[in-house]
Each structure stands twice: as structure tokens, then as C-alpha cells.
matplotlib code that plots the C-alpha trace (Angstrom):
import matplotlib.pyplot as plt

x = [0.0, 1.5, 1.0, 1.7, 2.3, 2.9, 5.1, 8.6, 8.9, 10.6, 11.8, 14.0, 17.6, 19.1, 16.5, 16.8, 13.8, 12.3, 9.6, 6.6, 4.2, 0.5, -1.3, -2.5, -6.1, -8.3, -7.8, -11.0, -11.7, -14.5, -13.9, -16.7, -19.5, -17.5, -16.0, -12.4, -11.1, -7.5, -5.7, -2.1, 0.6, 1.8, 4.0, 3.1, 5.9, 6.5, 9.8, 9.0, 7.1, 8.1, 7.3, 6.2, 6.9, 4.6, 1.6, -0.8, 0.7, 0.0, -3.0, -2.4, 1.2, 1.9, 4.4, 6.5, 5.6, 5.8, 9.6, 10.3, 8.3, 10.3, 13.6, 12.7, 11.6, 15.0, 14.6, 11.4, 10.6, 12.2, 12.3, 11.0, 13.6, 14.7, 11.9, 10.6, 7.3, 6.8, 3.5, 4.0, 0.6, 0.5, -2.0, -5.5, -7.8, -11.5, -12.8, -14.6, -16.8, -20.4, -21.6, -19.2, -21.0, -21.9, -25.5, -26.3, -27.4]
y = [0.0, 3.3, 6.4, 9.1, 12.6, 16.1, 16.7, 15.3, 11.5, 9.7, 6.5, 3.8, 3.6, 3.5, 5.8, 9.5, 11.9, 13.3, 16.0, 16.4, 19.3, 19.5, 21.0, 24.6, 25.5, 25.4, 28.3, 29.3, 31.7, 32.3, 31.5, 31.6, 31.0, 28.1, 28.1, 26.8, 25.2, 23.9, 22.3, 23.4, 20.8, 18.9, 15.9, 13.1, 10.9, 7.8, 6.0, 4.1, 1.1, -2.6, -4.5, -8.1, -10.9, -11.2, -13.5, -14.8, -13.3, -15.5, -17.3, -21.1, -20.4, -18.2, -20.7, -19.9, -16.2, -15.0, -15.7, -14.0, -10.9, -10.8, -11.0, -8.4, -5.9, -6.1, -9.1, -9.1, -8.9, -5.5, -4.2, -0.8, 1.9, 0.5, 1.7, 5.0, 6.1, 9.6, 10.7, 13.9, 15.5, 17.8, 20.5, 19.0, 20.8, 20.4, 22.7, 19.9, 18.9, 19.8, 20.8, 23.8, 25.7, 29.2, 30.1, 33.0, 36.0]
z = [0.0, -1.1, 1.2, -1.3, 0.2, -1.0, 2.0, 3.0, 3.6, 6.5, 4.9, 6.5, 5.4, 2.9, 1.3, 2.2, 2.6, -0.5, -0.9, -3.0, -3.3, -3.4, -6.3, -5.8, -5.8, -8.9, -11.3, -13.2, -16.0, -18.4, -22.1, -24.7, -22.1, -20.6, -17.2, -17.8, -14.6, -14.2, -11.3, -11.2, -11.1, -8.0, -7.1, -4.7, -3.3, -1.3, -0.6, 2.6, 1.2, 0.7, -2.5, -2.1, -4.6, -7.6, -7.1, -9.6, -12.7, -15.8, -14.3, -14.5, -15.5, -12.4, -11.1, -14.2, -14.7, -11.1, -10.7, -14.1, -13.0, -9.7, -11.5, -14.2, -11.5, -9.7, -7.4, -5.4, -2.6, -1.9, 1.7, 2.8, 2.2, -1.2, -3.3, -4.6, -6.2, -7.6, -9.1, -11.2, -11.5, -14.6, -15.2, -15.1, -17.6, -16.6, -19.3, -21.2, -18.4, -19.3, -15.8, -15.7, -18.5, -17.3, -17.4, -19.7, -17.8]

ax = plt.figure().add_subplot(projection="3d")
ax.plot(x, y, z, "-o")
ax.set_aspect("equal")
plt.show()
């Protein structure tokens, strides 16, 4: 289970703390009778999680596929403090959502 954060992590060694940042508030503007809403970029991080071995990959062939997946991903399982996940959130444009249409006054 990942616990992504926009703050600074406190991972076990050998990982060192890393920092994310939360997206800012929505930015809205009117454009051709549409309310254009965007969510500015942000970055969520986690580097304090363990990764278990693969389980059930390949269905009935999982006894063959699981070890190949483990090897391909760098030798699973992997203890906490040896893994990093970064979710880079780009600008989210919500202008195509119909319910944000401005009513004509």
C-alpha cells in the first residue's frame, strides 16, 4: 500500500527523505461562455514502502511467470527503504466537463 504525500517523507535507510508538493487551488476563468477550470501541477511521493513478490501473474502459469516478474523488477521482494514512487501531476484541464457551463445572464 502506497502512502503518497505532498510533504517530506521519513523513509527507513538507505533511502533519504524526498519532498513532493501538493497542487495549488483550482484556477478558473470564463472563455466563450465556458468556465475553464484547471488544477495546477503537483507531485506526490513515497519511498518508505516494501514491495512483495509477484503473485498470480499469468493465471495457471503463475508458477513460471511470477519468478520472471520478480527477476525483471530487480529481485522481489524488496524491503522498505529501497523503493521510490513519484506521481508527477501535470495541469489538469477540466474545461470539457459539461456541468461547468456558465448560465447565460
